[in-house]
Every structure is written in C-alpha cells, then in structure tokens.
VEXDREN-2710 file (C-alpha; in Angstrom, 1 decimal):
% VEXDREN-2710
k/r/px/py/pz
1/MET/-20.0/-8.2/-6.2
2/ASN/-19.4/-8.2/-10.0
3/LEU/-15.8/-9.0/-10.9
4/VAL/-14.2/-9.1/-14.3
5/VAL/-10.4/-9.6/-14.7
6/ALA/-8.4/-9.8/-17.9
7/ALA/-7.4/-13.3/-19.0
8/GLY/-3.8/-14.0/-18.9
9/LEU/-3.0/-12.3/-15.5
10/PRO/-1.0/-14.9/-13.5
11/ASP/-2.2/-16.8/-10.5
12/MET/-0.9/-14.5/-7.7
13/LYS/-0.6/-17.3/-5.0
14/ASN/2.9/-18.3/-6.0
15/ASP/4.1/-14.9/-7.2
16/ILE/3.6/-12.7/-4.1
17/TRP/7.1/-12.8/-2.6
18/PRO/9.0/-12.2/-5.9
19/MET/6.8/-9.2/-6.5
20/VAL/7.2/-7.9/-2.9
21/HIS/11.0/-8.2/-3.2
22/ALA/10.9/-6.4/-6.6
23/GLU/8.9/-3.5/-5.1
24/ARG/11.3/-3.2/-2.2
25/ALA/14.2/-3.1/-4.6
26/ALA/12.6/-0.5/-6.8
27/LEU/11.8/1.8/-3.8
28/ILE/15.4/1.5/-2.6
29/GLU/16.6/2.7/-6.0
30/ASP/14.1/5.6/-6.1
31/LEU/15.2/6.8/-2.6
32/GLU/19.0/6.4/-3.1
33/HIS/19.7/10.0/-3.9
34/LEU/17.2/11.9/-1.7
35/ASP/18.5/14.8/0.3
36/ASP/17.6/15.5/4.0
37/ALA/14.8/17.9/3.0
38/GLN/13.1/15.3/0.8
39/TRP/13.3/12.7/3.6
40/ALA/11.5/15.2/5.9
41/LEU/8.6/15.8/3.5
42/PRO/5.2/14.9/4.7
43/SER/4.0/11.6/3.2
44/LEU/0.5/10.6/2.3
45/CYS/0.2/9.0/5.8
46/ASP/-1.1/11.6/8.2
47/GLY/1.6/12.8/10.6
48/TRP/4.3/10.7/9.0
49/THR/7.3/12.0/6.9
50/VAL/8.8/10.0/4.1
51/HIS/11.5/8.9/6.5
52/ASP/8.8/7.7/8.9
53/VAL/7.0/5.6/6.3
54/VAL/10.3/3.9/5.2
55/ALA/11.1/3.2/8.8
56/HIS/7.6/1.6/9.2
57/MET/8.3/-0.5/6.1
58/VAL/11.6/-1.7/7.6
59/ASP/9.9/-2.9/10.7
60/THR/7.0/-4.4/8.9
61/ALA/9.4/-6.5/6.7
62/ARG/11.0/-7.9/9.9
63/THR/7.6/-8.7/11.5
64/THR/6.9/-12.4/12.2
65/ARG/3.5/-14.0/13.2
66/LEU/4.7/-14.5/16.8
67/GLY/6.4/-11.0/17.0
68/PHE/3.2/-9.4/15.8
69/VAL/1.2/-11.0/18.6
70/VAL/3.7/-10.2/21.2
71/ASP/3.7/-6.5/20.1
72/MET/0.0/-6.3/20.1
73/VAL/-0.1/-7.6/23.7
74/ARG/2.6/-5.1/24.7
75/THR/0.5/-2.2/23.1
76/ARG/-2.8/-3.5/24.5
77/PHE/-4.1/-4.2/21.0
78/ASP/-3.8/-0.5/20.1
79/PHE/-2.8/-0.4/16.4
80/ASP/-1.7/3.2/16.6
81/ARG/0.6/2.4/19.5
82/HIS/1.7/-0.7/17.6
83/ASN/2.7/1.3/14.6
84/ALA/4.5/3.9/16.7
85/LEU/6.5/1.2/18.4
86/GLY/7.5/-0.3/15.0
87/LEU/8.4/3.1/13.6
88/VAL/10.9/3.7/16.4
89/ARG/12.3/0.3/16.0
90/GLY/12.7/0.6/12.2
91/ARG/14.2/4.0/12.1
92/GLY/17.8/4.6/11.9
93/ALA/19.7/7.6/13.4
94/THR/19.7/9.1/9.9
95/PRO/17.7/8.6/6.7
96/ARG/20.7/6.8/5.2
97/GLN/20.8/4.3/8.0
98/THR/17.0/3.6/7.6
99/LEU/17.5/3.1/3.9
100/ASP/20.3/0.6/4.7
101/GLY/17.8/-1.1/7.0
102/LEU/15.4/-1.4/4.1
103/ARG/18.1/-2.9/2.0
104/GLU/18.9/-5.5/4.7
105/VAL/15.3/-6.6/4.8
106/ALA/14.5/-6.4/1.1
107/THR/14.5/-10.2/0.5
108/LEU/12.9/-11.3/3.7
109/THR/9.8/-13.4/3.7
110/SER/8.5/-12.7/7.2
111/THR/4.9/-11.9/7.6
112/PRO/2.4/-11.1/10.4
113/PRO/-0.7/-13.3/10.7
114/ALA/-2.5/-11.9/7.7
115/PRO/-3.2/-12.9/4.1
116/LEU/0.0/-13.0/2.1
117/VAL/-1.2/-10.5/-0.4
118/THR/-1.2/-7.9/2.3
119/ARG/2.6/-7.9/2.0
120/LEU/2.2/-6.7/-1.6
121/VAL/-0.5/-4.1/-0.6
122/GLU/2.0/-2.7/2.0
123/GLU/4.7/-2.3/-0.6
124/VAL/2.6/-0.7/-3.3
125/LEU/0.5/1.7/-1.2
126/HIS/3.4/2.8/1.0
127/GLY/5.5/3.1/-2.1
128/GLU/2.9/5.6/-3.4
129/ASP/2.8/7.3/0.1
130/VAL/6.4/8.3/-0.4
131/ARG/6.8/8.6/-4.2
132/ARG/3.8/11.0/-4.8
133/PRO/5.1/13.7/-2.4
134/LEU/8.5/13.3/-4.0
135/GLY/7.1/13.6/-7.5
136/ILE/8.4/10.1/-8.3
137/THR/6.3/7.9/-10.6
138/ARG/6.5/4.1/-10.9
139/SER/5.0/1.8/-13.5
140/TYR/3.9/-1.1/-11.2
141/PRO/3.2/-4.5/-12.7
142/GLN/-0.4/-4.6/-13.6
143/GLU/-0.9/-7.9/-11.9
144/ALA/0.5/-6.5/-8.6
145/VAL/-2.0/-3.5/-8.6
146/VAL/-4.9/-5.7/-9.7
147/SER/-4.2/-8.2/-6.9
148/CYS/-4.0/-5.3/-4.3
149/LEU/-7.2/-3.8/-5.5
150/GLN/-9.1/-7.1/-5.4
151/TYR/-8.0/-7.6/-1.9
152/LEU/-9.1/-4.2/-0.7
153/ALA/-12.5/-4.6/-2.5
154/ARG/-13.3/-7.8/-0.7
155/THR/-11.9/-7.0/2.7
156/ALA/-13.6/-5.0/5.5
157/ALA/-12.1/-1.7/6.6
158/SER/-11.5/-3.1/10.1
159/PHE/-9.1/-5.5/8.5
160/GLY/-7.3/-2.9/6.4
161/GLY/-9.6/-3.2/3.4
162/ALA/-12.0/-0.9/1.6
163/LYS/-15.1/-3.0/1.2
164/GLU/-17.4/-0.4/2.9
165/ARG/-15.6/2.6/1.3
166/ILE/-16.3/1.4/-2.3
167/ALA/-19.7/0.0/-1.7
168/GLY/-22.3/1.5/-4.1
169/VAL/-19.9/2.3/-6.9
170/ARG/-18.4/0.3/-9.8
171/LEU/-14.6/0.7/-10.2
172/THR/-13.5/0.3/-13.8
173/ALA/-9.8/0.3/-14.8
174/THR/-8.9/2.1/-17.9
175/ASP/-5.5/0.3/-18.3
176/VAL/-6.5/-3.3/-17.7
177/ASP/-9.7/-5.3/-18.1
178/LEU/-10.9/-5.0/-14.5
179/SER/-14.3/-4.1/-13.1
180/LEU/-15.3/-4.3/-9.4
181/GLY/-18.6/-3.6/-7.8
182/ASP/-22.0/-2.3/-8.8
183/GLY/-23.3/1.3/-9.1
184/PRO/-22.3/4.5/-10.7
185/ASP/-19.0/4.1/-12.6
186/VAL/-15.7/5.3/-11.3
187/ARG/-13.0/5.2/-14.0
188/GLY/-9.3/5.5/-13.9
189/THR/-6.0/3.6/-14.0
190/ALA/-5.9/0.6/-11.7
191/LEU/-3.3/2.4/-9.6
192/ALA/-5.4/5.5/-9.2
193/LEU/-8.4/3.3/-8.2
194/LEU/-6.3/1.5/-5.7
195/VAL/-4.9/4.6/-4.1
196/ALA/-8.4/6.2/-3.9
197/ALA/-10.0/3.0/-2.6
198/SER/-7.4/2.9/0.2
199/GLY/-8.6/6.3/1.5
200/ARG/-5.9/8.5/0.0
201/ARG/-7.8/11.5/-1.5
202/VAL/-4.9/12.6/-3.6
203/ALA/-5.9/10.1/-6.3
204/LEU/-9.5/11.4/-6.7
205/ASP/-8.4/14.0/-9.3
206/GLU/-7.2/11.2/-11.5
207/LEU/-10.7/9.5/-11.6
208/ASP/-13.8/10.4/-13.6
209/GLY/-17.4/9.1/-14.0
210/PRO/-20.6/9.6/-12.2
211/GLY/-19.5/7.6/-9.1
212/VAL/-16.6/9.8/-8.2
213/ALA/-18.6/12.1/-5.9
214/THR/-20.0/9.1/-4.1
215/LEU/-16.6/7.7/-3.6
216/ALA/-15.2/11.0/-2.5
217/ASP/-17.8/11.2/0.3
218/LEU/-16.4/8.0/1.7
219/VAL/-12.7/8.6/1.3
END
C-alpha cells in the first residue's frame, strides 16, 4: 500500500489520550443545549438515536481490558449483544443524565484490549454519527483524522477497520498531504474520506474522482 503523509504531523503514540479527552470535551460542549427531540434523532448508526450513541460512548469510555473480556464471555462473543448491553449500562434515565455520564468519564484512560488509536477512532467517528444528523460541524485536528484514517486503511473489517472496503482505490486528501492505496483516485477532505471508509454512505457526496463509484459499491 502506498502511503504519503505530510511532514510535521506529530508522532501519535504519545498524543492519543490528550486528543481523546479533547474530543470528548468538544462533544459535551456541542450537546449541552440539545432538546429532547434532537436527542431522539436517528444517528448515523443504524437503529441508534443520538442518545443511544452517546450512551454507548459513556460505556466504552469506562471499559477496561478485563471488563471487555468478561462482557464478551457473558454475551457469548456476540458483538451486537455486547453493544446492546453496554448501551443499557451507559444510558441514563434522561439525555441530561447520559450527558452527565459522559462528562464524568471524559478524562478516563480505560481501554479494551485493542490498539490505543481505536480510542480516537471511537471519538471521531461517533462524534460524526451524532453531529451530522444534528447539523453540527467540527474542525477536527488534522493529525487526529489522519491517524484514524491510517488505522482503518491497514486494519481488516473483522477488527473494525476498512482494509477490504477501500481496496482497489487511492484515497487522496485535499486538505492535508495524505495519500493511501493504489487505484482510481477518490478525493475529498481527510474527514470525508474517513467517514466514507468507515462505511457511512453519507460522506460519499463529499467525494469526487474516478474511484468514487468503486468505493460506493463497497460502502
């Protein structure tokens, strides 16, 4: 896989948690003044409302390596059942209580047994899952989006990545010096490329190039 990244982007290894915490804080601020109807809007996650996604984020922020393993055993290694269990656990009686829960976990550094960058992927993509239906935009740090996109590009779908989904196309960011893959070009902002590569079709309209049709068949 061909990879070109702009010089000057920081080494992410020591920067993940500060960026995760910054994303949680930014999302809390964006959700502070939602009304009940907005909390009930469908998110970009099939079958989940905005409230559901935030509840999931609360539970995920609390997840430890041991806790994840215990939950997977309890749910017989069914990821859908695992997510449903976590959603109930992270959801407050009201959206305000769920948001308070997110505020309480905002600076935690707990993680399931997965690469640390997945904590950032979780925050950025789920941030878009709730912001886009609400008409809220965020200017994410470029290094955060690039790191997430690189992770998806090299990781199999069975592990939450997008390696198979973007095979055969070249992703070219228009707002940062980043190119991934080989094949017909797909151009757009790094964020739009990330959202589309993750399987969320809503971002396809923000992309152009001869590879968009190929990517759309796999999203």
